[in-house]
DSSP file (Angstrom, degrees, kcal/mol; ACC not computed):
  #  RESIDUE AA STRUCTURE BP1 BP2  ACC     N-H-->O    O-->H-N    N-H-->O    O-->H-N    TCO  KAPPA ALPHA  PHI   PSI    X-CA   Y-CA   Z-CA
    1    1 A M              0   0    0      0, 0.0     2,-0.4     0, 0.0    82,-0.0   0.000 360.0 360.0 360.0-103.5  135.6  -12.0  142.7
    2    2 A L        -     0   0    0      1,-0.1     0, 0.0    77,-0.1     0, 0.0  -0.700 360.0-162.6 -85.0 131.8  133.6   -9.0  141.3
    3    3 A T        +     0   0    0     -2,-0.4     2,-0.3     2,-0.0    -1,-0.1   0.684  58.0  80.8 -94.5 -16.8  130.0   -9.7  141.2
    4    4 A T        -     0   0    0      1,-0.1    -2,-0.1     2,-0.1     0, 0.0  -0.656  46.6-169.8 -95.6 145.1  128.6   -7.0  138.8
    5    5 A K        +     0   0    0     -2,-0.3     2,-0.4     2,-0.1    -1,-0.1   0.556  67.0  92.8 -98.2 -12.8  128.7   -7.1  135.1
    6    6 A R  S    S-     0   0    0      1,-0.1    -2,-0.1     0, 0.0    74,-0.0  -0.669  85.9-113.8 -87.8 134.2  127.5   -3.5  134.8
    7    7 A K        -     0   0    0     -2,-0.4     3,-0.1     1,-0.1    70,-0.1  -0.465  33.4-122.0 -63.6 128.7  130.2   -0.9  134.6
    8    8 A P        -     0   0    0      0, 0.0     2,-0.1     0, 0.0    -1,-0.1  -0.303  36.9 -84.9 -72.3 160.7  130.3    1.3  137.7
    9    9 A A        -     0   0    0      1,-0.1    68,-0.1     4,-0.1     2,-0.1  -0.416  50.9-124.6 -59.8 134.7  129.9    5.1  137.4
   10   10 A T     >  -     0   0    0     -2,-0.1     4,-2.3     1,-0.1     5,-0.3  -0.323  17.3-111.4 -79.1 164.1  133.3    6.7  136.6
   11   11 A V  H  > S+     0   0    0      1,-0.2     4,-2.9     2,-0.2     5,-0.2   0.898 119.7  53.5 -59.1 -40.7  134.9    9.5  138.6
   12   12 A G  H  > S+     0   0    0      2,-0.2     4,-2.7     1,-0.2     5,-0.3   0.918 109.8  45.5 -60.8 -47.0  134.4   11.8  135.7
   13   13 A K  H  > S+     0   0    0      2,-0.2     4,-2.6     1,-0.2     5,-0.4   0.912 116.6  45.0 -66.3 -43.6  130.6   11.0  135.5
   14   14 A I  H  X>S+     0   0    0     -4,-2.3     4,-1.8     2,-0.2     5,-0.8   0.910 114.0  50.8 -65.3 -43.9  130.2   11.3  139.3
   15   15 A L  I  X>S+     0   0    0     -4,-2.9     5,-2.8    -5,-0.3     4,-0.8   0.948 119.3  34.8 -60.5 -48.9  132.3   14.5  139.4
   16   16 A T  I  <>S+     0   0    0     -4,-2.7     5,-2.9    -5,-0.2    -2,-0.2   0.948 126.8  34.1 -75.3 -47.9  130.4   16.2  136.6
   17   17 A E  I  <5S+     0   0    0     -4,-2.6    -3,-0.2    -5,-0.3    -2,-0.2   0.800 127.7  33.0 -83.1 -27.8  126.8   15.0  137.2
   18   18 A E  I  <5S+     0   0    0     -4,-1.8    -3,-0.2    -5,-0.4    -1,-0.2   0.702 134.9  16.0 -99.5 -19.9  126.7   14.7  141.0
   19   19 A F  I  X<S+     0   0    0     -5,-0.8     4,-1.2    -4,-0.8    -3,-0.2   0.772 125.1  37.5-115.6 -66.0  128.9   17.6  142.0
   20   20 A M  I  >XS+     0   0    0     -5,-2.8     5,-2.8     1,-0.2     4,-0.8   0.935 115.0  48.8 -65.3 -51.8  129.7   20.2  139.3
   21   21 A Q  H >4<S+     0   0    0     -5,-2.9     3,-1.2     1,-0.2    -1,-0.2   0.936 110.8  48.9 -62.4 -47.4  126.4   20.4  137.5
   22   22 A P  H 345S+     0   0    0      0, 0.0    -1,-0.2     0, 0.0    -2,-0.2   0.830 117.8  42.1 -62.0 -26.6  124.2   20.8  140.6
   23   23 A L  H 3<5S-     0   0    0     -4,-1.2    -2,-0.2    -3,-0.2    -3,-0.1   0.478 111.1-121.5 -96.1  -0.5  126.5   23.5  141.9
   24   24 A G  T <<5 +     0   0    0     -3,-1.2     2,-0.4    -4,-0.8    -3,-0.2   0.839  54.0 163.5  64.9  33.1  126.9   25.2  138.5
   25   25 A L      < -     0   0    0     -5,-2.8    -1,-0.2    -6,-0.2     2,-0.2  -0.696  27.3-152.5 -88.3 132.4  130.6   24.7  138.5
   26   26 A T     >  -     0   0    0     -2,-0.4     4,-2.1     1,-0.1     5,-0.2  -0.490  32.5-107.4 -88.7 172.9  132.6   25.0  135.4
   27   27 A Q  H  > S+     0   0    0      1,-0.2     4,-2.6     2,-0.2     5,-0.2   0.890 122.0  52.8 -65.5 -36.7  135.9   23.1  135.0
   28   28 A A  H  > S+     0   0    0      1,-0.2     4,-2.2     2,-0.2    -1,-0.2   0.918 109.6  47.7 -64.6 -41.1  137.8   26.4  135.4
   29   29 A A  H  > S+     0   0    0      1,-0.2     4,-2.2     2,-0.2    -1,-0.2   0.892 114.0  46.5 -66.3 -39.3  136.0   27.2  138.6
   30   30 A L  H  X S+     0   0    0     -4,-2.1     4,-2.6     2,-0.2    -1,-0.2   0.890 110.1  52.7 -70.6 -39.3  136.6   23.8  140.0
   31   31 A A  H  X>S+     0   0    0     -4,-2.6     5,-2.1     2,-0.2     4,-1.3   0.910 110.5  48.9 -63.0 -39.4  140.3   23.9  139.0
   32   32 A E  H  <5S+     0   0    0     -4,-2.2     3,-0.3     2,-0.2    -2,-0.2   0.933 112.6  48.1 -61.8 -46.9  140.6   27.4  140.8
   33   33 A A  H  <5S+     0   0    0     -4,-2.2    -2,-0.2     1,-0.2    -1,-0.2   0.890 115.3  44.5 -61.9 -40.6  138.9   25.9  143.9
   34   34 A M  H  <5S-     0   0    0     -4,-2.6    -1,-0.2    -5,-0.1    -2,-0.2   0.671 107.0-125.4 -78.2 -18.8  141.2   22.8  143.8
   35   35 A G  T  <5S+     0   0    0     -4,-1.3    -3,-0.2    -3,-0.3    -4,-0.1   0.813  71.7 114.3  74.8  31.0  144.4   24.8  143.1
   36   36 A V  S   <S-     0   0    0     -5,-2.1    -1,-0.3    -6,-0.2    -2,-0.1  -0.842  75.3 -85.8-126.9 164.3  145.3   22.8  140.0
   37   37 A P    >>  -     0   0    0      0, 0.0     4,-1.2     0, 0.0     3,-0.9  -0.360  38.3-117.9 -64.6 150.0  145.5   23.6  136.3
   38   38 A R  H 3> S+     0   0    0      1,-0.2     4,-3.0     2,-0.2     5,-0.2   0.856 114.4  64.7 -54.6 -36.6  142.2   23.3  134.3
   39   39 A K  H 3> S+     0   0    0      1,-0.2     4,-2.6     2,-0.2    -1,-0.2   0.883  97.0  55.9 -56.9 -38.4  143.7   20.6  132.3
   40   40 A H  H <> S+     0   0    0     -3,-0.9     4,-1.7     2,-0.2    -1,-0.2   0.947 110.9  43.1 -56.5 -50.3  143.8   18.4  135.5
   41   41 A V  H  X S+     0   0    0     -4,-1.2     4,-3.0     2,-0.2     5,-0.2   0.889 112.0  54.1 -65.2 -41.7  140.1   18.9  136.0
   42   42 A N  H  X S+     0   0    0     -4,-3.0     4,-2.0     1,-0.2    -1,-0.2   0.926 109.2  48.3 -60.2 -42.4  139.4   18.3  132.3
   43   43 A E  H  <>S+     0   0    0     -4,-2.6     5,-3.2    -5,-0.2     6,-1.2   0.855 112.2  49.0 -69.2 -33.4  141.2   15.0  132.4
   44   44 A L  H ><5S+     0   0    0     -4,-1.7     3,-1.6     4,-0.2    -2,-0.2   0.947 111.5  48.9 -64.8 -49.4  139.4   14.0  135.6
   45   45 A C  H 3<5S+     0   0    0     -4,-3.0    -2,-0.2     1,-0.3    -1,-0.2   0.835 115.5  44.8 -62.7 -31.7  136.0   14.9  134.1
   46   46 A N  T 3<5S-     0   0    0     -4,-2.0    -1,-0.3    -5,-0.2    -2,-0.2   0.175 113.7-115.2 -99.1  17.8  136.8   12.9  130.9
   47   47 A D  T < 5S+     0   0    0     -3,-1.6    -3,-0.2     2,-0.1    -2,-0.1   0.788  83.5 119.6  55.6  32.7  138.2    9.9  132.7
   48   48 A R  S   <S+     0   0    0     -5,-3.2     2,-0.4    -6,-0.2    -4,-0.2   0.413  70.5  47.8-101.0  -1.1  141.7   10.5  131.3
   49   49 A R  S    S-     0   0    0     -6,-1.2     2,-0.2    -5,-0.1    -2,-0.1  -0.999  78.9-136.9-139.1 139.1  143.3   10.9  134.7
   50   50 A T        -     0   0    0     -2,-0.4     2,-0.6    -3,-0.1     5,-0.1  -0.499  28.6-102.2 -91.8 163.7  142.8    8.7  137.8
   51   51 A V        -     0   0    0     -2,-0.2     2,-0.2    19,-0.2    -1,-0.1  -0.769  39.1-167.4 -90.2 121.4  142.2    9.9  141.3
   52   52 A T     >  -     0   0    0     -2,-0.6     4,-2.4     1,-0.1     5,-0.2  -0.444  39.2 -96.8 -92.9 175.3  145.3    9.6  143.4
   53   53 A A  H  > S+     0   0    0      1,-0.2     4,-2.1     2,-0.2     5,-0.2   0.911 126.0  49.7 -58.7 -44.9  145.4   10.0  147.2
   54   54 A A  H  > S+     0   0    0      1,-0.2     4,-1.9     2,-0.2    -1,-0.2   0.904 111.8  46.7 -65.6 -40.4  146.4   13.6  146.9
   55   55 A T  H  > S+     0   0    0      2,-0.2     4,-3.0     1,-0.2     5,-0.2   0.894 110.3  54.6 -66.4 -38.0  143.6   14.4  144.4
   56   56 A A  H  X S+     0   0    0     -4,-2.4     4,-2.5     1,-0.2    -2,-0.2   0.907 108.5  48.6 -61.4 -41.4  141.1   12.5  146.7
   57   57 A L  H  X S+     0   0    0     -4,-2.1     4,-1.8     2,-0.2    -1,-0.2   0.877 113.1  47.2 -66.4 -38.1  142.2   14.7  149.6
   58   58 A I  H  X S+     0   0    0     -4,-1.9     4,-2.2     2,-0.2    -2,-0.2   0.925 112.8  48.1 -69.1 -44.8  141.8   17.9  147.5
   59   59 A L  H  X S+     0   0    0     -4,-3.0     4,-2.8     1,-0.2     6,-0.3   0.909 111.5  51.4 -63.7 -42.2  138.3   16.8  146.2
   60   60 A A  H  X>S+     0   0    0     -4,-2.5     4,-1.6    -5,-0.2     5,-0.9   0.909 112.0  46.7 -58.3 -43.1  137.2   15.9  149.7
   61   61 A R  H  <5S+     0   0    0     -4,-1.8    -1,-0.2    -5,-0.2    -2,-0.2   0.909 114.3  46.8 -68.0 -39.0  138.3   19.3  151.0
   62   62 A V  H  <5S+     0   0    0     -4,-2.2    -2,-0.2     1,-0.2    -1,-0.2   0.912 124.2  30.8 -72.1 -43.7  136.6   21.2  148.1
   63   63 A F  H  <5S-     0   0    0     -4,-2.8    -1,-0.2    -5,-0.2    -2,-0.2   0.458 105.4-119.5 -99.8  -1.1  133.2   19.3  148.3
   64   64 A G  T  <5S+     0   0    0     -4,-1.6    -3,-0.2    -5,-0.3     2,-0.2   0.801  76.5 106.4  74.0  28.7  133.2   18.6  152.0
   65   65 A N  S   <S-     0   0    0     -5,-0.9    -1,-0.2    -6,-0.3     3,-0.0  -0.357  73.9 -74.3-117.9-155.5  133.1   14.8  151.8
   66   66 A T    >>  -     0   0    0     -2,-0.2     4,-1.1     1,-0.1     3,-0.6  -0.749  21.3-129.3-110.2 151.4  135.8   12.2  152.4
   67   67 A P  H 3> S+     0   0    0      0, 0.0     4,-2.9     0, 0.0     5,-0.3   0.866 110.3  64.7 -60.6 -34.6  138.9   11.1  150.4
   68   68 A D  H 3> S+     0   0    0      1,-0.2     4,-2.2     2,-0.2     5,-0.2   0.842  94.4  58.4 -60.1 -32.2  137.6    7.5  150.8
   69   69 A F  H <> S+     0   0    0     -3,-0.6     4,-1.6     2,-0.2    -1,-0.2   0.945 111.3  40.4 -55.9 -51.1  134.6    8.4  148.7
   70   70 A W  H  X S+     0   0    0     -4,-1.1     4,-2.1     1,-0.2    -2,-0.2   0.885 116.0  49.6 -67.3 -42.4  136.8    9.4  145.8
   71   71 A L  H  X S+     0   0    0     -4,-2.9     4,-2.6     1,-0.2    -1,-0.2   0.836 109.2  51.8 -71.6 -29.6  139.2    6.6  146.2
   72   72 A N  H  X S+     0   0    0     -4,-2.2     4,-2.5    -5,-0.3    -1,-0.2   0.846 106.9  53.3 -73.5 -32.8  136.4    4.0  146.4
   73   73 A V  H  X S+     0   0    0     -4,-1.6     4,-1.6     2,-0.2    -2,-0.2   0.944 114.2  43.3 -62.3 -46.3  134.9    5.4  143.1
   74   74 A Q  H  X S+     0   0    0     -4,-2.1     4,-2.6     2,-0.2    -2,-0.2   0.918 113.1  52.2 -63.0 -43.6  138.4    4.9  141.5
   75   75 A R  H  X S+     0   0    0     -4,-2.6     4,-2.7     1,-0.2     5,-0.2   0.910 107.4  51.0 -61.4 -46.0  138.9    1.5  143.2
   76   76 A R  H  X S+     0   0    0     -4,-2.5     4,-2.0     1,-0.2    -1,-0.2   0.888 113.3  46.3 -64.3 -35.4  135.5    0.1  141.9
   77   77 A N  H  X S+     0   0    0     -4,-1.6     4,-2.7     2,-0.2    -2,-0.2   0.904 111.0  51.5 -69.8 -40.9  136.4    1.2  138.4
   78   78 A D  H  X S+     0   0    0     -4,-2.6     4,-2.2     2,-0.2    -2,-0.2   0.931 112.8  45.9 -58.2 -46.7  139.9   -0.2  138.6
   79   79 A L  H  X S+     0   0    0     -4,-2.7     4,-2.2     2,-0.2     5,-0.2   0.910 113.1  48.9 -63.5 -43.3  138.5   -3.6  139.7
   80   80 A W  H  X S+     0   0    0     -4,-2.0     4,-2.2    -5,-0.2     5,-0.2   0.927 111.0  50.7 -64.8 -44.1  135.8   -3.7  137.1
   81   81 A Q  H  X S+     0   0    0     -4,-2.7     4,-1.1     1,-0.2    -2,-0.2   0.941 111.2  48.7 -61.2 -45.2  138.3   -2.8  134.4
   82   82 A A  H  < S+     0   0    0     -4,-2.2     3,-0.2     1,-0.2    -1,-0.2   0.885 115.5  42.8 -60.3 -41.3  140.7   -5.6  135.5
   83   83 A M  H  < S+     0   0    0     -4,-2.2    -1,-0.2     1,-0.2    -2,-0.2   0.757 112.6  54.1 -80.8 -22.6  137.8   -8.2  135.6
   84   84 A D  H  < S+     0   0    0     -4,-2.2    -1,-0.2    -5,-0.2    -2,-0.2   0.657  91.1  85.6 -82.8 -15.5  136.4   -7.0  132.3
   85   85 A S     X  -     0   0    0     -4,-1.1     4,-3.0    -3,-0.2     5,-0.2  -0.770  68.2-151.9 -89.5 120.7  139.7   -7.4  130.4
   86   86 A P  H  > S+     0   0    0      0, 0.0     4,-2.1     0, 0.0    -1,-0.1   0.868  98.2  50.1 -59.2 -36.5  140.2  -10.9  129.1
   87   87 A E  H  > S+     0   0    0      2,-0.2     4,-1.8     1,-0.2     5,-0.1   0.932 114.9  42.2 -65.0 -47.5  144.0  -10.5  129.3
   88   88 A Q  H  > S+     0   0    0      1,-0.2     4,-2.8     2,-0.2     5,-0.2   0.937 113.6  53.0 -66.5 -45.3  143.9   -9.2  132.9
   89   89 A R  H  X S+     0   0    0     -4,-3.0     4,-2.4     1,-0.2    -1,-0.2   0.900 109.4  48.8 -55.3 -45.2  141.3  -11.9  133.8
   90   90 A A  H  X S+     0   0    0     -4,-2.1     4,-1.2     2,-0.2    -1,-0.2   0.873 111.1  50.4 -63.1 -39.6  143.5  -14.6  132.4
   91   91 A R  H  X S+     0   0    0     -4,-1.8     4,-0.7     2,-0.2     3,-0.3   0.908 111.2  48.3 -62.9 -43.3  146.5  -13.2  134.3
   92   92 A I  H >< S+     0   0    0     -4,-2.8     3,-1.0     1,-0.2    -2,-0.2   0.907 109.6  51.9 -66.1 -42.9  144.6  -13.1  137.5
   93   93 A E  H 3< S+     0   0    0     -4,-2.4    -1,-0.2     1,-0.3    -2,-0.2   0.700  98.8  65.2 -74.7 -15.7  143.3  -16.7  137.1
   94   94 A R  H 3< S+     0   0    0     -4,-1.2    -1,-0.3    -3,-0.3    -2,-0.2   0.777  80.8 102.1 -68.2 -26.2  146.9  -18.0  136.6
   95   95 A A    <<  -     0   0    0     -3,-1.0    -3,-0.0    -4,-0.7     0, 0.0  -0.342  68.2-143.7 -63.4 141.2  147.6  -17.0  140.1
   96   96 A K        -     0   0    0     -2,-0.0    -1,-0.1     0, 0.0    -2,-0.1  -0.923  14.6-121.5-110.5 123.8  147.6  -20.0  142.5
   97   97 A P        -     0   0    0      0, 0.0     2,-0.2     0, 0.0     3,-0.1  -0.365  32.9-114.9 -59.9 139.7  146.3  -19.6  146.1
   98   98 A L        -     0   0    0      1,-0.1     2,-0.1     2,-0.0     0, 0.0  -0.529  36.5 -97.6 -74.9 147.0  148.9  -20.4  148.7
   99   99 A S    >   -     0   0    0     -2,-0.2     3,-1.2     1,-0.1    -1,-0.1  -0.381  20.9-137.4 -64.4 139.1  148.2  -23.5  150.8
  100  100 A S  T 3  S+     0   0    0      1,-0.2    -1,-0.1     2,-0.1    -2,-0.0   0.612  98.7  72.2 -74.4 -11.0  146.7  -22.6  154.2
  101  101 A A  T 3         0   0    0      1,-0.2    -1,-0.2     0, 0.0    -2,-0.1   0.466 360.0 360.0 -80.3  -2.9  149.0  -25.2  155.8
  102  102 A A    <         0   0    0     -3,-1.2    -1,-0.2     0, 0.0    -2,-0.1   0.535 360.0 360.0 -68.8 360.0  152.1  -23.1  155.3
């Protein structure tokens, strides 16, 4: 399934270190640019909120990249979390592949 044991960079880490810091953006300034409450940005920065399709579209518009970029960062983290969790891993491994003869 997932090949890496190293945790991927989170949305919050990428958002703050790769986008906000180089541009000198505060959470309040980003919130204003995004048209969302500052709490929303704070939760994104601190990995307490996930990136939804709508948030990905907003971030892409603000930073001039693609919504796929933001959704892929979220997806990589979601997959890693599922594979890193013993409970989730056991649940996944209980699933039985369907026969290709069906």
